[in-house]
Backbone as XML, in Angstrom:
<?xml version="1.0"?>
<chain id="A" units="angstrom">
  <residue number="1" name="UNK">
    <atom name="N" x="63.822" y="87.179" z="148.340"/>
    <atom name="CA" x="64.381" y="86.485" z="147.159"/>
    <atom name="C" x="65.488" y="85.582" z="147.575"/>
  </residue>
  <residue number="2" name="UNK">
    <atom name="N" x="65.400" y="84.275" z="147.339"/>
    <atom name="CA" x="66.388" y="83.324" z="147.784"/>
    <atom name="C" x="67.578" y="83.135" z="146.923"/>
  </residue>
  <residue number="3" name="UNK">
    <atom name="N" x="68.487" y="82.354" z="147.324"/>
    <atom name="CA" x="69.737" y="82.256" z="146.493"/>
    <atom name="C" x="69.473" y="81.482" z="145.168"/>
  </residue>
  <residue number="4" name="UNK">
    <atom name="N" x="68.537" y="80.633" z="145.114"/>
    <atom name="CA" x="68.197" y="79.921" z="143.976"/>
    <atom name="C" x="67.619" y="80.821" z="142.906"/>
  </residue>
  <residue number="5" name="UNK">
    <atom name="N" x="66.728" y="81.844" z="143.251"/>
    <atom name="CA" x="66.265" y="82.746" z="142.315"/>
    <atom name="C" x="67.346" y="83.727" z="141.792"/>
  </residue>
  <residue number="6" name="UNK">
    <atom name="N" x="68.335" y="83.967" z="142.658"/>
    <atom name="CA" x="69.402" y="84.876" z="142.213"/>
    <atom name="C" x="70.207" y="84.227" z="141.164"/>
  </residue>
  <residue number="7" name="UNK">
    <atom name="N" x="70.522" y="82.886" z="141.448"/>
    <atom name="CA" x="71.269" y="82.116" z="140.395"/>
    <atom name="C" x="70.484" y="82.058" z="139.128"/>
  </residue>
  <residue number="8" name="UNK">
    <atom name="N" x="69.182" y="81.824" z="139.112"/>
    <atom name="CA" x="68.276" y="81.719" z="138.010"/>
    <atom name="C" x="68.333" y="83.132" z="137.174"/>
  </residue>
  <residue number="9" name="UNK">
    <atom name="N" x="68.310" y="84.204" z="137.934"/>
    <atom name="CA" x="68.329" y="85.493" z="137.371"/>
    <atom name="C" x="69.587" y="85.833" z="136.582"/>
  </residue>
  <residue number="10" name="UNK">
    <atom name="N" x="70.731" y="85.373" z="137.233"/>
    <atom name="CA" x="72.080" y="85.488" z="136.687"/>
    <atom name="C" x="72.129" y="84.718" z="135.472"/>
  </residue>
  <residue number="11" name="UNK">
    <atom name="N" x="71.710" y="83.432" z="135.386"/>
    <atom name="CA" x="71.731" y="82.640" z="134.284"/>
    <atom name="C" x="70.804" y="83.259" z="133.064"/>
  </residue>
  <residue number="12" name="UNK">
    <atom name="N" x="69.627" y="83.600" z="133.430"/>
    <atom name="CA" x="68.803" y="84.193" z="132.425"/>
    <atom name="C" x="69.381" y="85.430" z="131.821"/>
  </residue>
  <residue number="13" name="UNK">
    <atom name="N" x="70.081" y="86.201" z="132.680"/>
    <atom name="CA" x="70.697" y="87.461" z="132.089"/>
    <atom name="C" x="71.852" y="86.984" z="131.078"/>
  </residue>
  <residue number="14" name="UNK">
    <atom name="N" x="72.541" y="86.115" z="131.547"/>
    <atom name="CA" x="73.686" y="85.665" z="130.609"/>
    <atom name="C" x="73.174" y="85.138" z="129.307"/>
  </residue>
  <residue number="15" name="UNK">
    <atom name="N" x="72.236" y="84.217" z="129.356"/>
    <atom name="CA" x="71.742" y="83.626" z="128.109"/>
    <atom name="C" x="70.945" y="84.647" z="127.255"/>
  </residue>
  <residue number="16" name="UNK">
    <atom name="N" x="70.351" y="85.462" z="127.983"/>
    <atom name="CA" x="69.615" y="86.545" z="127.283"/>
    <atom name="C" x="70.606" y="87.465" z="126.544"/>
  </residue>
  <residue number="17" name="UNK">
    <atom name="N" x="71.796" y="87.552" z="127.081"/>
    <atom name="CA" x="72.884" y="88.409" z="126.348"/>
    <atom name="C" x="73.274" y="87.756" z="125.109"/>
  </residue>
  <residue number="18" name="UNK">
    <atom name="N" x="73.303" y="86.370" z="125.195"/>
    <atom name="CA" x="73.629" y="85.632" z="123.936"/>
    <atom name="C" x="72.600" y="85.830" z="122.936"/>
  </residue>
  <residue number="19" name="UNK">
    <atom name="N" x="71.276" y="85.874" z="123.344"/>
    <atom name="CA" x="70.190" y="86.041" z="122.314"/>
    <atom name="C" x="70.363" y="87.478" z="121.848"/>
  </residue>
  <residue number="20" name="UNK">
    <atom name="N" x="70.778" y="88.447" z="122.728"/>
    <atom name="CA" x="70.852" y="89.862" z="122.262"/>
    <atom name="C" x="72.018" y="89.906" z="121.081"/>
  </residue>
  <residue number="21" name="UNK">
    <atom name="N" x="72.981" y="89.071" z="121.206"/>
    <atom name="CA" x="74.026" y="89.160" z="120.198"/>
    <atom name="C" x="73.481" y="88.545" z="118.838"/>
  </residue>
  <residue number="22" name="UNK">
    <atom name="N" x="72.527" y="87.659" z="118.974"/>
    <atom name="CA" x="71.904" y="87.104" z="117.736"/>
    <atom name="C" x="71.094" y="88.157" z="117.141"/>
  </residue>
  <residue number="23" name="UNK">
    <atom name="N" x="70.436" y="89.046" z="117.917"/>
    <atom name="CA" x="69.674" y="90.122" z="117.351"/>
    <atom name="C" x="70.574" y="91.082" z="116.466"/>
  </residue>
  <residue number="24" name="UNK">
    <atom name="N" x="71.792" y="91.107" z="116.698"/>
    <atom name="CA" x="72.692" y="91.933" z="115.943"/>
    <atom name="C" x="72.689" y="91.529" z="114.375"/>
  </residue>
  <residue number="25" name="UNK">
    <atom name="N" x="72.255" y="90.288" z="114.168"/>
    <atom name="CA" x="72.146" y="89.833" z="112.688"/>
    <atom name="C" x="71.100" y="90.608" z="111.991"/>
  </residue>
  <residue number="26" name="UNK">
    <atom name="N" x="70.041" y="91.010" z="112.756"/>
    <atom name="CA" x="69.023" y="91.805" z="112.016"/>
    <atom name="C" x="69.494" y="93.094" z="111.531"/>
  </residue>
  <residue number="27" name="UNK">
    <atom name="N" x="70.584" y="93.721" z="112.164"/>
    <atom name="CA" x="71.077" y="95.041" z="111.717"/>
    <atom name="C" x="72.022" y="94.876" z="110.454"/>
  </residue>
  <residue number="28" name="UNK">
    <atom name="N" x="72.353" y="93.564" z="110.118"/>
    <atom name="CA" x="73.405" y="93.452" z="109.096"/>
    <atom name="C" x="72.949" y="93.775" z="107.712"/>
  </residue>
  <residue number="29" name="UNK">
    <atom name="N" x="73.930" y="94.207" z="106.890"/>
    <atom name="CA" x="73.654" y="94.447" z="105.478"/>
    <atom name="C" x="74.844" y="94.197" z="104.770"/>
  </residue>
  <residue number="30" name="UNK">
    <atom name="N" x="74.614" y="94.055" z="103.436"/>
    <atom name="CA" x="75.778" y="93.764" z="102.569"/>
    <atom name="C" x="76.047" y="92.375" z="102.435"/>
  </residue>
  <residue number="31" name="UNK">
    <atom name="N" x="77.364" y="91.977" z="101.937"/>
    <atom name="CA" x="77.652" y="90.632" z="101.617"/>
    <atom name="C" x="78.173" y="89.855" z="102.756"/>
  </residue>
  <residue number="32" name="UNK">
    <atom name="N" x="78.511" y="90.596" z="103.899"/>
    <atom name="CA" x="79.026" y="89.973" z="105.089"/>
    <atom name="C" x="78.221" y="90.443" z="106.278"/>
  </residue>
  <residue number="33" name="UNK">
    <atom name="N" x="77.033" y="89.756" z="106.556"/>
    <atom name="CA" x="76.144" y="90.214" z="107.549"/>
    <atom name="C" x="76.683" y="89.952" z="109.028"/>
  </residue>
  <residue number="34" name="UNK">
    <atom name="N" x="77.687" y="89.101" z="109.158"/>
    <atom name="CA" x="78.241" y="88.826" z="110.596"/>
    <atom name="C" x="79.059" y="89.950" z="111.020"/>
  </residue>
  <residue number="35" name="UNK">
    <atom name="N" x="79.407" y="91.011" z="110.261"/>
    <atom name="CA" x="80.307" y="92.093" z="110.715"/>
    <atom name="C" x="79.653" y="92.886" z="111.727"/>
  </residue>
  <residue number="36" name="UNK">
    <atom name="N" x="78.368" y="93.034" z="111.791"/>
    <atom name="CA" x="77.705" y="93.740" z="112.889"/>
    <atom name="C" x="77.677" y="93.014" z="114.169"/>
  </residue>
  <residue number="37" name="UNK">
    <atom name="N" x="78.111" y="91.677" z="114.180"/>
    <atom name="CA" x="78.168" y="90.891" z="115.402"/>
    <atom name="C" x="79.244" y="91.236" z="116.376"/>
  </residue>
  <residue number="38" name="UNK">
    <atom name="N" x="80.174" y="91.829" z="115.938"/>
    <atom name="CA" x="81.384" y="92.080" z="116.775"/>
    <atom name="C" x="80.970" y="93.073" z="118.027"/>
  </residue>
  <residue number="39" name="UNK">
    <atom name="N" x="80.233" y="93.993" z="117.728"/>
    <atom name="CA" x="79.759" y="94.818" z="118.903"/>
    <atom name="C" x="78.807" y="94.081" z="119.802"/>
  </residue>
  <residue number="40" name="UNK">
    <atom name="N" x="77.949" y="93.218" z="119.195"/>
    <atom name="CA" x="77.079" y="92.394" z="120.123"/>
    <atom name="C" x="77.940" y="91.375" z="120.926"/>
  </residue>
  <residue number="41" name="UNK">
    <atom name="N" x="78.937" y="90.830" z="120.340"/>
    <atom name="CA" x="79.856" y="89.906" z="121.094"/>
    <atom name="C" x="80.633" y="90.661" z="122.251"/>
  </residue>
  <residue number="42" name="UNK">
    <atom name="N" x="80.932" y="91.947" z="121.938"/>
    <atom name="CA" x="81.705" y="92.721" z="123.064"/>
    <atom name="C" x="80.636" y="93.040" z="124.177"/>
  </residue>
  <residue number="43" name="UNK">
    <atom name="N" x="79.465" y="93.346" z="123.819"/>
    <atom name="CA" x="78.410" y="93.657" z="124.859"/>
    <atom name="C" x="78.096" y="92.307" z="125.662"/>
  </residue>
  <residue number="44" name="UNK">
    <atom name="N" x="78.021" y="91.250" z="124.978"/>
    <atom name="CA" x="77.684" y="90.017" z="125.554"/>
    <atom name="C" x="78.891" y="89.461" z="126.558"/>
  </residue>
  <residue number="45" name="UNK">
    <atom name="N" x="80.055" y="89.664" z="126.122"/>
    <atom name="CA" x="81.143" y="89.335" z="127.098"/>
    <atom name="C" x="81.278" y="90.324" z="128.261"/>
  </residue>
  <residue number="46" name="UNK">
    <atom name="N" x="80.964" y="91.576" z="128.007"/>
    <atom name="CA" x="81.025" y="92.549" z="129.044"/>
    <atom name="C" x="79.963" y="92.383" z="130.187"/>
  </residue>
  <residue number="47" name="UNK">
    <atom name="N" x="78.628" y="91.978" z="129.667"/>
    <atom name="CA" x="77.579" y="91.615" z="130.551"/>
    <atom name="C" x="77.461" y="90.222" z="131.127"/>
  </residue>
  <residue number="48" name="UNK">
    <atom name="N" x="77.867" y="89.266" z="130.378"/>
    <atom name="CA" x="77.606" y="87.909" z="130.636"/>
    <atom name="C" x="78.712" y="86.925" z="130.683"/>
  </residue>
  <residue number="49" name="UNK">
    <atom name="N" x="79.979" y="87.435" z="130.509"/>
    <atom name="CA" x="81.147" y="86.595" z="130.529"/>
    <atom name="C" x="81.386" y="85.892" z="129.270"/>
  </residue>
  <residue number="50" name="UNK">
    <atom name="N" x="82.359" y="84.922" z="129.296"/>
    <atom name="CA" x="82.813" y="84.368" z="128.021"/>
    <atom name="C" x="81.928" y="83.278" z="127.471"/>
  </residue>
  <residue number="51" name="UNK">
    <atom name="N" x="81.187" y="82.460" z="128.331"/>
    <atom name="CA" x="80.403" y="81.387" z="127.806"/>
    <atom name="C" x="79.209" y="81.798" z="126.940"/>
  </residue>
  <residue number="52" name="UNK">
    <atom name="N" x="78.527" y="82.728" z="127.439"/>
    <atom name="CA" x="77.310" y="83.201" z="126.646"/>
    <atom name="C" x="77.740" y="83.966" z="125.427"/>
  </residue>
  <residue number="53" name="UNK">
    <atom name="N" x="78.926" y="84.705" z="125.534"/>
    <atom name="CA" x="79.497" y="85.438" z="124.293"/>
    <atom name="C" x="79.874" y="84.463" z="123.293"/>
  </residue>
  <residue number="54" name="UNK">
    <atom name="N" x="80.445" y="83.416" z="123.674"/>
    <atom name="CA" x="80.922" y="82.381" z="122.743"/>
    <atom name="C" x="79.768" y="81.744" z="122.072"/>
  </residue>
  <residue number="55" name="UNK">
    <atom name="N" x="78.666" y="81.392" z="122.728"/>
    <atom name="CA" x="77.458" y="80.802" z="122.217"/>
    <atom name="C" x="76.923" y="81.919" z="121.147"/>
  </residue>
  <residue number="56" name="UNK">
    <atom name="N" x="76.778" y="83.084" z="121.694"/>
    <atom name="CA" x="76.170" y="84.138" z="120.672"/>
    <atom name="C" x="77.041" y="84.346" z="119.458"/>
  </residue>
  <residue number="57" name="UNK">
    <atom name="N" x="78.392" y="84.357" z="119.603"/>
    <atom name="CA" x="79.221" y="84.545" z="118.384"/>
    <atom name="C" x="79.039" y="83.421" z="117.447"/>
  </residue>
  <residue number="58" name="UNK">
    <atom name="N" x="79.025" y="82.161" z="117.935"/>
    <atom name="CA" x="78.997" y="81.074" z="117.112"/>
    <atom name="C" x="77.590" y="80.970" z="116.406"/>
  </residue>
  <residue number="59" name="UNK">
    <atom name="N" x="76.476" y="81.119" z="117.214"/>
    <atom name="CA" x="75.165" y="81.012" z="116.703"/>
    <atom name="C" x="74.894" y="82.246" z="115.684"/>
  </residue>
  <residue number="60" name="UNK">
    <atom name="N" x="75.434" y="83.376" z="116.024"/>
    <atom name="CA" x="75.220" y="84.584" z="115.240"/>
    <atom name="C" x="75.985" y="84.344" z="113.839"/>
  </residue>
  <residue number="61" name="UNK">
    <atom name="N" x="77.097" y="83.832" z="113.885"/>
    <atom name="CA" x="77.843" y="83.553" z="112.545"/>
    <atom name="C" x="77.043" y="82.539" z="111.666"/>
  </residue>
  <residue number="62" name="UNK">
    <atom name="N" x="76.623" y="81.471" z="112.336"/>
    <atom name="CA" x="75.838" y="80.419" z="111.611"/>
    <atom name="C" x="74.561" y="81.019" z="111.016"/>
  </residue>
  <residue number="63" name="UNK">
    <atom name="N" x="73.830" y="81.770" z="111.822"/>
    <atom name="CA" x="72.528" y="82.250" z="111.407"/>
    <atom name="C" x="72.777" y="83.356" z="110.347"/>
  </residue>
  <residue number="64" name="UNK">
    <atom name="N" x="73.821" y="84.223" z="110.468"/>
    <atom name="CA" x="74.156" y="85.144" z="109.366"/>
    <atom name="C" x="74.360" y="84.579" z="108.173"/>
  </residue>
  <residue number="65" name="UNK">
    <atom name="N" x="75.148" y="83.485" z="108.158"/>
    <atom name="CA" x="75.447" y="82.829" z="106.893"/>
    <atom name="C" x="74.384" y="81.916" z="106.290"/>
  </residue>
  <residue number="66" name="UNK">
    <atom name="N" x="73.552" y="81.455" z="107.129"/>
    <atom name="CA" x="72.562" y="80.500" z="106.619"/>
    <atom name="C" x="71.217" y="81.137" z="106.412"/>
  </residue>
  <residue number="67" name="UNK">
    <atom name="N" x="70.743" y="81.976" z="107.312"/>
    <atom name="CA" x="69.374" y="82.534" z="107.069"/>
    <atom name="C" x="69.351" y="83.880" z="106.437"/>
  </residue>
  <residue number="68" name="UNK">
    <atom name="N" x="70.375" y="84.587" z="106.253"/>
    <atom name="CA" x="70.345" y="85.891" z="105.701"/>
    <atom name="C" x="69.863" y="86.017" z="104.278"/>
  </residue>
  <residue number="69" name="UNK">
    <atom name="N" x="68.916" y="86.812" z="103.952"/>
    <atom name="CA" x="68.366" y="86.743" z="102.556"/>
    <atom name="C" x="69.401" y="87.112" z="101.538"/>
  </residue>
  <residue number="70" name="UNK">
    <atom name="N" x="69.383" y="86.526" z="100.471"/>
    <atom name="CA" x="70.353" y="86.816" z="99.415"/>
    <atom name="C" x="71.695" y="85.893" z="99.603"/>
  </residue>
  <residue number="71" name="UNK">
    <atom name="N" x="71.765" y="85.197" z="100.702"/>
    <atom name="CA" x="72.934" y="84.383" z="100.865"/>
    <atom name="C" x="72.587" y="82.967" z="100.472"/>
  </residue>
  <residue number="72" name="UNK">
    <atom name="N" x="73.708" y="82.102" z="100.430"/>
    <atom name="CA" x="73.311" y="80.767" z="100.016"/>
    <atom name="C" x="72.558" y="80.013" z="101.123"/>
  </residue>
  <residue number="73" name="UNK">
    <atom name="N" x="71.763" y="79.083" z="100.769"/>
    <atom name="CA" x="70.802" y="78.478" z="101.740"/>
    <atom name="C" x="71.435" y="77.096" z="102.174"/>
  </residue>
  <residue number="74" name="UNK">
    <atom name="N" x="72.548" y="76.807" z="101.749"/>
    <atom name="CA" x="73.286" y="75.598" z="102.354"/>
    <atom name="C" x="74.702" y="75.945" z="102.613"/>
  </residue>
  <residue number="75" name="UNK">
    <atom name="N" x="75.275" y="75.339" z="103.438"/>
    <atom name="CA" x="76.700" y="75.499" z="103.781"/>
    <atom name="C" x="77.629" y="74.990" z="102.733"/>
  </residue>
  <residue number="76" name="UNK">
    <atom name="N" x="78.483" y="75.756" z="102.203"/>
    <atom name="CA" x="79.338" y="75.251" z="101.132"/>
    <atom name="C" x="80.761" y="75.629" z="101.748"/>
  </residue>
  <residue number="77" name="UNK">
    <atom name="N" x="81.499" y="74.552" z="102.122"/>
    <atom name="CA" x="82.834" y="74.797" z="102.796"/>
    <atom name="C" x="83.801" y="75.026" z="101.583"/>
  </residue>
  <residue number="78" name="UNK">
    <atom name="N" x="83.704" y="76.056" z="100.892"/>
    <atom name="CA" x="84.791" y="76.483" z="99.907"/>
    <atom name="C" x="85.856" y="77.280" z="100.505"/>
  </residue>
  <residue number="79" name="UNK">
    <atom name="N" x="86.794" y="77.691" z="99.829"/>
    <atom name="CA" x="87.899" y="78.402" z="100.363"/>
    <atom name="C" x="87.519" y="79.807" z="100.892"/>
  </residue>
  <residue number="80" name="UNK">
    <atom name="N" x="86.622" y="80.479" z="100.234"/>
    <atom name="CA" x="86.219" y="81.797" z="100.812"/>
    <atom name="C" x="85.507" y="81.706" z="102.245"/>
  </residue>
  <residue number="81" name="UNK">
    <atom name="N" x="84.691" y="80.654" z="102.368"/>
    <atom name="CA" x="83.962" y="80.434" z="103.617"/>
    <atom name="C" x="84.802" y="80.187" z="104.644"/>
  </residue>
  <residue number="82" name="UNK">
    <atom name="N" x="85.774" y="79.305" z="104.447"/>
    <atom name="CA" x="86.795" y="78.800" z="105.443"/>
    <atom name="C" x="87.642" y="80.105" z="105.885"/>
  </residue>
  <residue number="83" name="UNK">
    <atom name="N" x="88.063" y="80.975" z="105.068"/>
    <atom name="CA" x="88.769" y="82.183" z="105.367"/>
    <atom name="C" x="87.940" y="83.137" z="106.132"/>
  </residue>
  <residue number="84" name="UNK">
    <atom name="N" x="86.620" y="83.270" z="105.690"/>
    <atom name="CA" x="85.704" y="84.221" z="106.351"/>
    <atom name="C" x="85.450" y="83.679" z="107.770"/>
  </residue>
  <residue number="85" name="UNK">
    <atom name="N" x="85.400" y="82.341" z="108.016"/>
    <atom name="CA" x="84.929" y="81.820" z="109.334"/>
    <atom name="C" x="86.400" y="81.955" z="110.159"/>
  </residue>
  <residue number="86" name="UNK">
    <atom name="N" x="87.555" y="81.619" z="109.676"/>
    <atom name="CA" x="88.731" y="81.889" z="110.344"/>
    <atom name="C" x="88.909" y="83.329" z="110.846"/>
  </residue>
  <residue number="87" name="UNK">
    <atom name="N" x="88.659" y="84.228" z="110.064"/>
    <atom name="CA" x="88.804" y="85.699" z="110.298"/>
    <atom name="C" x="87.810" y="86.040" z="111.402"/>
  </residue>
  <residue number="88" name="UNK">
    <atom name="N" x="86.619" y="85.612" z="111.169"/>
    <atom name="CA" x="85.636" y="85.973" z="112.198"/>
    <atom name="C" x="85.849" y="85.304" z="113.549"/>
  </residue>
  <residue number="89" name="UNK">
    <atom name="N" x="86.307" y="84.013" z="113.592"/>
    <atom name="CA" x="86.567" y="83.356" z="114.852"/>
    <atom name="C" x="87.845" y="83.945" z="115.567"/>
  </residue>
  <residue number="90" name="UNK">
    <atom name="N" x="88.771" y="84.329" z="114.761"/>
    <atom name="CA" x="89.951" y="85.109" z="115.325"/>
    <atom name="C" x="89.643" y="86.398" z="115.967"/>
  </residue>
  <residue number="91" name="UNK">
    <atom name="N" x="88.731" y="87.187" z="115.309"/>
    <atom name="CA" x="88.409" y="88.513" z="115.795"/>
    <atom name="C" x="87.464" y="88.363" z="116.945"/>
  </residue>
  <residue number="92" name="UNK">
    <atom name="N" x="86.498" y="87.549" z="116.889"/>
    <atom name="CA" x="85.528" y="87.356" z="118.016"/>
    <atom name="C" x="86.304" y="86.658" z="119.192"/>
  </residue>
  <residue number="93" name="UNK">
    <atom name="N" x="87.283" y="85.804" z="118.929"/>
    <atom name="CA" x="88.044" y="85.274" z="120.042"/>
    <atom name="C" x="88.819" y="86.307" z="120.740"/>
  </residue>
  <residue number="94" name="UNK">
    <atom name="N" x="89.459" y="87.161" z="119.986"/>
    <atom name="CA" x="90.174" y="88.341" z="120.695"/>
    <atom name="C" x="89.186" y="89.183" z="121.593"/>
  </residue>
  <residue number="95" name="UNK">
    <atom name="N" x="88.141" y="89.475" z="121.049"/>
    <atom name="CA" x="87.167" y="90.301" z="121.845"/>
    <atom name="C" x="86.670" y="89.538" z="123.038"/>
  </residue>
  <residue number="96" name="UNK">
    <atom name="N" x="86.390" y="88.230" z="122.918"/>
    <atom name="CA" x="85.984" y="87.382" z="124.062"/>
    <atom name="C" x="87.172" y="87.217" z="125.095"/>
  </residue>
  <residue number="97" name="UNK">
    <atom name="N" x="88.345" y="86.977" z="124.569"/>
    <atom name="CA" x="89.464" y="86.802" z="125.464"/>
    <atom name="C" x="89.746" y="88.005" z="126.191"/>
  </residue>
  <residue number="98" name="UNK">
    <atom name="N" x="89.883" y="89.175" z="125.683"/>
    <atom name="CA" x="90.223" y="90.450" z="126.364"/>
    <atom name="C" x="89.116" y="90.875" z="127.300"/>
  </residue>
  <residue number="99" name="UNK">
    <atom name="N" x="87.837" y="90.556" z="126.850"/>
    <atom name="CA" x="86.784" y="90.909" z="127.848"/>
    <atom name="C" x="86.797" y="90.101" z="129.045"/>
  </residue>
  <residue number="100" name="UNK">
    <atom name="N" x="87.121" y="88.715" z="128.925"/>
    <atom name="CA" x="87.148" y="87.853" z="130.079"/>
    <atom name="C" x="88.377" y="88.134" z="130.921"/>
  </residue>
  <residue number="101" name="UNK">
    <atom name="N" x="89.505" y="88.517" z="130.201"/>
    <atom name="CA" x="90.730" y="88.989" z="131.008"/>
    <atom name="C" x="90.418" y="90.213" z="131.906"/>
  </residue>
  <residue number="102" name="UNK">
    <atom name="N" x="89.546" y="91.204" z="131.307"/>
    <atom name="CA" x="89.194" y="92.297" z="132.141"/>
    <atom name="C" x="88.308" y="91.965" z="133.319"/>
  </residue>
  <residue number="103" name="UNK">
    <atom name="N" x="87.457" y="91.017" z="133.110"/>
    <atom name="CA" x="86.587" y="90.544" z="134.237"/>
    <atom name="C" x="87.430" y="89.952" z="135.384"/>
  </residue>
  <residue number="104" name="UNK">
    <atom name="N" x="88.361" y="89.006" z="134.978"/>
    <atom name="CA" x="89.206" y="88.400" z="135.968"/>
    <atom name="C" x="90.142" y="89.374" z="136.677"/>
  </residue>
  <residue number="105" name="UNK">
    <atom name="N" x="90.646" y="90.412" z="135.905"/>
    <atom name="CA" x="91.510" y="91.317" z="136.646"/>
    <atom name="C" x="90.661" y="92.182" z="137.646"/>
  </residue>
  <residue number="106" name="UNK">
    <atom name="N" x="89.359" y="92.388" z="137.307"/>
    <atom name="CA" x="88.518" y="93.137" z="138.223"/>
    <atom name="C" x="88.280" y="92.320" z="139.517"/>
  </residue>
  <residue number="107" name="UNK">
    <atom name="N" x="88.038" y="90.992" z="139.251"/>
    <atom name="CA" x="87.859" y="90.051" z="140.444"/>
    <atom name="C" x="89.190" y="90.060" z="141.417"/>
  </residue>
  <residue number="108" name="UNK">
    <atom name="N" x="90.310" y="89.932" z="140.706"/>
    <atom name="CA" x="91.507" y="89.887" z="141.478"/>
    <atom name="C" x="91.795" y="91.114" z="142.215"/>
  </residue>
  <residue number="109" name="UNK">
    <atom name="N" x="91.356" y="92.315" z="141.627"/>
    <atom name="CA" x="91.577" y="93.569" z="142.259"/>
    <atom name="C" x="90.716" y="93.645" z="143.575"/>
  </residue>
  <residue number="110" name="UNK">
    <atom name="N" x="89.362" y="93.151" z="143.464"/>
    <atom name="CA" x="88.613" y="93.017" z="144.657"/>
    <atom name="C" x="89.071" y="92.146" z="145.735"/>
  </residue>
  <residue number="111" name="UNK">
    <atom name="N" x="89.687" y="90.988" z="145.389"/>
    <atom name="CA" x="90.341" y="90.110" z="146.339"/>
    <atom name="C" x="91.512" y="90.836" z="147.045"/>
  </residue>
  <residue number="112" name="UNK">
    <atom name="N" x="92.209" y="91.496" z="146.251"/>
    <atom name="CA" x="93.435" y="92.097" z="146.802"/>
    <atom name="C" x="93.125" y="93.185" z="147.658"/>
  </residue>
  <residue number="113" name="UNK">
    <atom name="N" x="91.971" y="93.998" z="147.276"/>
    <atom name="CA" x="91.534" y="95.076" z="148.206"/>
    <atom name="C" x="91.033" y="94.506" z="149.562"/>
  </residue>
  <residue number="114" name="UNK">
    <atom name="N" x="90.396" y="93.419" z="149.529"/>
    <atom name="CA" x="89.907" y="92.721" z="150.794"/>
    <atom name="C" x="91.088" y="92.338" z="151.591"/>
  </residue>
  <residue number="115" name="UNK">
    <atom name="N" x="92.025" y="91.556" z="150.986"/>
    <atom name="CA" x="93.235" y="91.214" z="151.739"/>
    <atom name="C" x="93.953" y="92.413" z="152.297"/>
  </residue>
  <residue number="116" name="UNK">
    <atom name="N" x="94.147" y="93.465" z="151.630"/>
    <atom name="CA" x="94.786" y="94.662" z="152.199"/>
    <atom name="C" x="93.980" y="95.217" z="153.270"/>
  </residue>
  <residue number="117" name="UNK">
    <atom name="N" x="92.723" y="95.340" z="153.214"/>
    <atom name="CA" x="91.943" y="95.850" z="154.373"/>
    <atom name="C" x="91.977" y="94.962" z="155.668"/>
  </residue>
  <residue number="118" name="UNK">
    <atom name="N" x="92.054" y="93.649" z="155.437"/>
    <atom name="CA" x="92.263" y="92.728" z="156.572"/>
    <atom name="C" x="93.588" y="92.903" z="157.114"/>
  </residue>
  <residue number="119" name="UNK">
    <atom name="N" x="94.672" y="92.963" z="156.237"/>
    <atom name="CA" x="95.956" y="93.156" z="156.752"/>
    <atom name="C" x="96.161" y="94.506" z="157.551"/>
  </residue>
  <residue number="120" name="UNK">
    <atom name="N" x="95.631" y="95.525" z="156.922"/>
    <atom name="CA" x="95.725" y="96.909" z="157.652"/>
    <atom name="C" x="95.039" y="96.955" z="158.930"/>
  </residue>
  <residue number="121" name="UNK">
    <atom name="N" x="93.918" y="96.228" z="158.986"/>
    <atom name="CA" x="93.095" y="96.097" z="160.228"/>
    <atom name="C" x="93.752" y="95.285" z="161.263"/>
  </residue>
  <residue number="122" name="UNK">
    <atom name="N" x="94.381" y="94.343" z="160.885"/>
    <atom name="CA" x="95.207" y="93.412" z="161.873"/>
    <atom name="C" x="96.415" y="94.138" z="162.362"/>
  </residue>
  <residue number="123" name="UNK">
    <atom name="N" x="97.026" y="95.002" z="161.536"/>
    <atom name="CA" x="98.194" y="95.864" z="161.965"/>
    <atom name="C" x="97.747" y="96.863" z="162.985"/>
  </residue>
  <residue number="124" name="UNK">
    <atom name="N" x="96.592" y="97.495" z="162.666"/>
    <atom name="CA" x="96.035" y="98.562" z="163.600"/>
    <atom name="C" x="95.615" y="97.855" z="164.851"/>
  </residue>
  <residue number="125" name="UNK">
    <atom name="N" x="95.253" y="96.669" z="164.920"/>
    <atom name="CA" x="94.876" y="96.085" z="166.206"/>
    <atom name="C" x="96.005" y="95.653" z="167.103"/>
  </residue>
  <residue number="126" name="UNK">
    <atom name="N" x="97.221" y="95.494" z="166.458"/>
    <atom name="CA" x="98.391" y="95.027" z="167.255"/>
    <atom name="C" x="99.002" y="96.137" z="167.904"/>
  </residue>
</chain>
């Protein structure tokens, strides 16, 4: 398996995760179907980082508000919709931000472990 196929698999995994978060819409019930998407956004950022999670969060909200049975079939930017959107964007943004922060902290930890191993090996050689 070459490098190109590994990159393709990684990209497919990431965007597959975004599609998975859209599947969370199917579990929704009640007057706010997007509420079930928070778990899907958390899983998407955990598995696929912030870009795929952001795409999934945006697409999930739009699909939940546009296509969900019993909801309005056109977007009406009234006061309620704007507050709903702001609350969802803030909550999903926090989930994505903290998930990406954890990923970056894990990467820094790995880099620091490698630096420490090299430093200790060079001290042992001296």
